[in-house]
N, C-alpha and C positions, 0 to 999 in steps of 0.2 A: 360409463357414460357421460357423467356429470364433467369430466375433464375435456371430453371430446365435444359436448355440446359449447363448453366455453372456450374451447380454441376456435372453431366455426364461427362463433361470434365475435369473437375479437378479432380473426382473420379479415372478416367482412370490414369490420373497423377498420382498421390498418390498410386495407386497399382503398380505401374513401379515402383515408386520408394521405396516403402516398400521391394521390393524384394531383396535391398541391403541394407536399413537400419535394423541397429543393435539396436537402441536405445531402452530400455525397462525402465518403472519405478517399484522398488521393495520396498516392503513395509519391511523397517527395523525396526519399531517401537520397537518391544519388545527386539528386540538383542542392539538396540540403548540404551537401558535404559529408553527411556521417557515414562513415567507410567502417563501421565497427562489426570485428566478425570473432564472437565466441569460442572460446577452444576450450577442452576440458582435458587436457592434459595431451590427448594422444588420436587417433582417428577410431578407435574402437571402442562403444559404448559397450562396458562392459559391468561398471557398478553404481551404488547408490549415491557416490558423491558426483561422477559425471552425469547420472540423471536429475539431479538435483539444479542444475541451472543456477543464473544468477541474476541479481536484482539489476533497476534502474533508479535514480533519483534526480530529481529535479531542485535545481536550487539556483539563486542568482548569485553566484558568488563574487561580483564585482558589483553589485549594487548599481547595475546602468538600468532597471527597468526591464530587461529583457532575461526569460529564464534561461539557463542552460542546462547542461547536460552530461551526468557522470555515469556513464557503463562500467559495468565490473566485470573481472573475467576470471578463469582457470588458469592453470597454468601446468606444465610437465611437473610430476612428482615422483621421486626416487621411492621405485618397491610399491609405486602404486599406478603409474601410466605404463604401459608398452615402451618399450627403449625406442622404437621409432618415433615416440614424442618428445623426443630431446629438442627436434626443432621448434618447440613451443616453451621451451624453458625460459624464454624474455619475456612471455606474454605480459602484460600490463593492462591495470585500469586507464579508462579514456576520459578524458575533459574536455567536453564540447564546449567551448565560448560561443554564445549567440552574436551574431553580427547585427540583428538588429535589420536586417533584409531577407529572411529566410533563408541562410546560409552559416555554418558555423566552421568553428576553425578548432582542430584538435589542439589542445596547449598543457595536455595533464603535465609534461616533462618541466616546461616553465613553471606551471604552478606549484610544483614539489608532492604532486599527489599521483605518480603513475606508479601507484604501489604493485609489487610482485608478489604479494601472498594470492592464496586462493579464496580470492573474495566473493562473500554470498550476499551483503548487504550493506547499504551505507546510509547510517541514519543523519540526517541533517536538521539542525538546529544553532540558533544561537544563543548555546551555551553559555558565553559569557554576558549576554546582555549589552554589547558596544553594539551593534547593529551589522554585525558580520556575521555569515552564516557557516556553522564548522561541521566537522565531518567524523563522525564514529564509523569506523570500519568493521565490520564483522565479518572474520575469517574461518576458516579452516587452518587452525592454528593461533598464534598470538595475534590478537586485537589491536589496532592500530588507531590512534586518536589525533587528528590534525585540526589546529586552532589557524584559524582565517587570521593573516596578519594585516588585513584592510588593503592591502597594496597588488593584490590579484595573484598573491601566493600563500601556501601555509606551511605551518610548521608542526612537525611530530612531536607532542606532548604525552605521547604514552606514556613513559618513564615517569615523567613527573605528577602524572595522575593514578598511577598503578592501578588502571584498568584494561591490564591487555589479558589479563585472564589466567587461570591454572596453564598449566602446559598439557597436561591430560586430566580427564575425568572418567570415570569407572574405567580406569586402565588405558583407556587409550587416546590420542589427540583430540583436545579441546574442539568441538565443533559448534560455532557460533552462527546464527543465521537470521537474529533479528534483536533490534534493540527499542525500548519504549522509555521515554522522558516523559517525565511528570515533577509536580511539587508535592508530592503525595500528602506531607505533613504541614504544607502552608507557612514553612519557614524561608520564603524568599529564595528558596537554593533549588537546582533542579536536580532531580533525584533520576535513579534510570533501573529500568530490569534489564536484563542481558539472556535475550532466548537462547539456549543450547538444545541442539539438535538428540544425536544419538553416538554410541560409543563403537564405531567405525573399524572394524576389523579388516583392512584389506585383503589378508589371508584364508578370509573364514568361507568356504563353500557348502552351501543348502546341502543335507543328507538326502533330502528326497529330491532335489532338483539339479543338481551339482552342476549343469549345463547353464543354469537360469542366475541371471542375477536375484539375490538374497531377499528375501520380503524385508522391509521393517523391522517387523515384529520378532524374528530373530537375531537382533543385535540389540543389548541393553542400552537405556537410555543415559542423556546425561542431565543434572539439575541445572534449571535456568537460577540466574542469581540476582537478588537486588540488593542493589547500592544506594546508600543514604549518604547524600552531602552534609556532612558535619560542622563543614567551615570553607572556604573558598579551596577547590580544588583537593579537599580531604576525606575522602570516601571510605565508609565503613561498611562490610558486607553485613546487611542485615536481616538475610534470608531466612537463616533460622527463629531468629527473635520474634520474626512475622509470623511464624509458622507456615511457611510457603515454601520448605524445601523441601522436593520429590527427587529424588536421588535418580531414579530409572526414568522420569518424562522425556516426553521428546517431542518439544518444542519446536514447531513449525512459522508462526507470527503472531507477534503480541499486537494489540490494540486498545488505547486507553479512550474512555468515554465515561461519562455518568450514565450507567444504564439504567439507575432506578431515581433517578432525575432527583438525587435529595442533597446535590449541592455540594457533591465531591465527586473527584473522579476514581474509577475504577479502571479495572484490567482485565481484558480478553486474552486466553493464551490456548490458541489452536493447536492439538497435537495430534502426531500421526498415529493411528490406530490404537490411540487411547481415547480415553474421555477427555473432553475440553475441559479447562478449566475458566471458572469465573470468579477473580481476587475481588470481592466487596469491601469496599472501602467504607467504616463508618464515619468518620472524620476526626476521628481520635485517637487516631495512630494505631487501631487493632483490622486485620484485614482478615478477611473468612472466605475460605472457597466454597462458593454457592451455585457451582453451575446444574448440579441435577436439579436444586431446589428452583432454578429458575428455569428449567428446561432448554437447556442448550448445553447440554453434556453430550448428547449423541443426534444421532437422526431421528426422522418419522419411524424407522424401522427397529431403533434402541438398539443401534450399532454405533460403536465408533468407529470412524473410519479416517482415512488418510489427510485430515483436515489440513487447510494450507494456512488461511489468514481470514480474520475478519472484517468486512467491509462494512461499514456503517452509513446510516442514512433514513432518512423518513421517507419510505415507499409510498404510503397510502395518504400523506396528507392528515394524518391525525395528530400531527406534534411528536410523538414517540420517535424514538431513535430505534429502528430495525437494524436487524443483523443480519448479512448473508456471509456464508463459511463456505468456501470453495473445497473440493476433494476430489479423490478420484473416481467418484462412483457417479453419483448424480446432484451432489451439492446439498446446501441445507440452508433455507430462506424462515428465519425465525422471525414473527411478528410482535412487537412489542404491543403487549395490553396494559401496562400498569404495574405498578409496585413494584418492578424487579422480574415481572414473569412474563414468557415468551409462548408465543403460541408457534410449532412449526407448520408452515403453508407453503412447502414445498411442491407439493402435488399440485394443490389447486390454484397455487399461482402463474403454473406453468413452466416454473424454471425446471422441475424435475424431468420434464418430457424433453426441453431442450439441452439440459444438459447431460444427459443419460449416455454412457457410454464414451463422452468426450474426453475425459481427463481434465477437471478445471485445475489450474495454478494459477496464476495470477488474474485479478480479477478488482472492479469498480463498479461501483454506484455513481454516477455522472448524467448531468442533462445532456444531452449530447446536442438536443435541437432545441435547446433552450426554451422549452413549451412549457417549465415549471413543475415537472416531476422526474424523477430518478430513472435513468435507465442503467443498463447492465452490460459492462466488455469482460468477455472473458476468452483469456490466453489459453488453448487447450493443447494436448499432446499424451500419448500413453508413456507410461514412468517404467515399466520393465523393459519394453522393446522401443527402440527408436521407430514408432511411428507416429506418423503427422496425422493431426486432425483439422476440422474446421473451426476457426476462431469466431467466437458467438457476438453479437449484439443485440440485445433484447430491449424491446420498447416496452415501456409503462403505458399502459392506460389511465393512469392517474389513480387507480383505487389499487395498484399491488400487483396487476398480472401482468404477466410480460409473454411475449412470442416473438421467435427471432427475425427481424428483418434485414439482417447482415447482409445477404446474397443481393438487396436491392440499394444497395448503401455503399457499396463500393467495391474494385476487384479483388483486393487483398481477401476478402469474405467469401470470395468464392474460391479460394487454393487453401491446403491443406498445410500446415505446419508443426513445429514441434515448438511451440511458445511457453516461455518460463517467465521471467520479470516483465511488468508492463507497467505502465503509470499514463497518466491524463494530464494535460497541461495546455497551456495556451501559449503555446511558443510565438507566435506572431502577433500576440497581442490584439487579435480582430474582434474580441468577446463571444469565441466558441472554441470549444473544447476539443484540441486535438490529442493523440495516442502515440505513443510509442512504446515497441514491443522488442524485449530480447528474446532471441530462437537458440536452440542448442543443434540446430542442423549443421553438419559438417559444412562451411563455408556460405552460410547463411548469415547477411548482415541482420543487424536489426533494422525494425522497418518504422520509419515515421509515417505516420498518417495524417494529414491536413484536413480538418473539418472545413469545407466549402458551403455554406448556405444554413450553419446553424444560426448566427448573428444576423438573419432577417429577423427573428424574433427580439426581444428587448434582453439586456442584461446587464446585470452589477458583478464588479471584482472587488473582493475587500481582502487588503492585509492588515492584520490586525498587529500591533505591538502593546504589551502589556507593560506594568510600571516593574515590575519584576521577573526577571525570566522564565518562572512558569504561568504566569497569572492568563498567557495567551491561549496555551496550549490545553485543550477541549473546550476554549470557551463555547459558548451556546449562542446563536444571533437566531432572532426571530423576526422575520421579514412581512410586514403588511403592506400591500401594493394591489389597491382595487380588491376586487375579488379572491385575489391570490391572498393565502398564507402559507409561509414555509417556517421550518425551523433546519438550522444548518450546525452543524458541528466544526470547529475550528482544529481541525485532525487528518494530515497528510498522509502518515501511515497507515494507509489502508488497502493495501495491496500485495501479494507476496512475495518478498524480498526486496520492496519498492517503495518508494517514496514520491507523492503525485505533487503539485504545483503546490506550494504552500499559501498560494490565495485562494480563499473562499469563494466559488462561482455561482452565482446566483441567476437561473433563467426565469425570466418576466412573463414569456409570451408578449402578449400587446400589450401588456399596463406600461404604462411611459413614464409611469412616476413611484418612487417609494415613499408610501404615505407615514410610516413608522420603521426605525430600524431599532432594533433593542438588542444590546450585547451584554448576556451575563459573563462577566470575566470570571475566571474560575477561582480567584481568591474571593468571591463572593458579592465583590462591586457590579452595580447594573449602571449602564449607560442608556440614555434614548436620543436617537436622533430623527428628525421629522424632515420631510420635502426634500427628499434625496434625489438629485437625477439620475437617471438610467445610461447605459452605455459608457461608462468609465470605469476605470481600477481607481481605487479611493485607498489612503495609509490612513489608518485610525490608530491612534495611540490614546491607550488609557486614559483618561482625565483630561483630555484633553482635545476631544472629538476628530475632526478632521483635520490633518496638518497637509496635507496634499492632495491635489487632483489632478490626475492625468489623464485628460483625451486620449484615446488610444484611435487606432484607426477606425 
């Protein structure tokens, strides 16, 4: 009854708000030139590898100020794909260069990243600290690392870094799905965690339902690996030393953030039909798994579900970073109540009602209308069968309560799809956040949704560059603007298999100036800027303040 009353009251509020809202998402895929069609190796949707989809990565690979797009593909695999799938043997990943005028040009071959592995996700980071974005490609099979040459091309440095991973884990092909970057020990070198999924046996049939796709619980897992960078380009597997080796874990997503607000970065690992992990960093090199103690190991019914990824943000404006975990049931929204403890508010927030039965994959917290609070987008679809579902756009009332408004915000939300990877970005640099979604529907393209009207409210965009390669990752930004106070985390890896716009986006409503902008860099340094103008993108380098102001459209 309480939930029903809340939904009725919230719906009335949104009806009143919608009378003045002008935000609408337009499908501009065709006119943009993005023609990517995902393949899962054949035309028959029949196993867990095919059902998992692939990711979307946003990066400015050529440093021209416009965000580009890397879309990942599957391909035909012997002894896994059906024979007719050989027509997909040449499928490759696509890189779409942003022309700056709303159109894109596919340049993967010219750039040298037309990779032909079965790719799951592409971690984007300036690994070397040279100002260029590199790509760490997580695959079913060997992982691949591409360093950006700074001239629009990339070089494969996998052998040099020795990070392709073992050929097999638990007896079957290594299946990497996620990667997390951070300088966990503050030695000025980036360390990384490679998230591996499960030991996929293509020949296995479920004894109870041989005609159905086996459940993930019927497979063994594969350990995720933590690599500490000892010196430039020299990595040591430090997983067992840190006590975080779980040989049968089934990672789906990794998210780095300071969940307990103690000044060092921690790591959330979403697991498939297992309890989630929360690796708590005490700042001295000791990591403790504390998901149960923190309240985010299972959902509000005490069940481990098919967790996909952790999306982070302050949903209720209290300055603490909350956690949204999508899954194939009804999701989990954990409110941070301080001191490293979370409260499950999935039901009372309205998220359970909206998510129930949809099958959530990629999702993210973002301020689509620039009103100063975080809303939710979710790409949905059923896992076991190729059954399409409605995508969701959930609007926040500013207090961490949500209701679906998608049907009034664009035709895309009125149709059903089998969505998987998705990211948010400002591809046209006009100050409001757009959406890109990858689908596993045969013949379906990725879909680009342009936000029209979100920039009627004020905004600010920030690109942070630290002194060391890790000091900007997970940095916390505190914004004070008139009556608004917001806390943001510089973390773009917060969606299933996907990496969103690396710039921090701040919606400001009608506030026309930032009174105070405080940056707490991940290495402990604090920097404060005052009287910052709005409706622009800023490049801020640690210790040097604003280096460049770029006024966008």
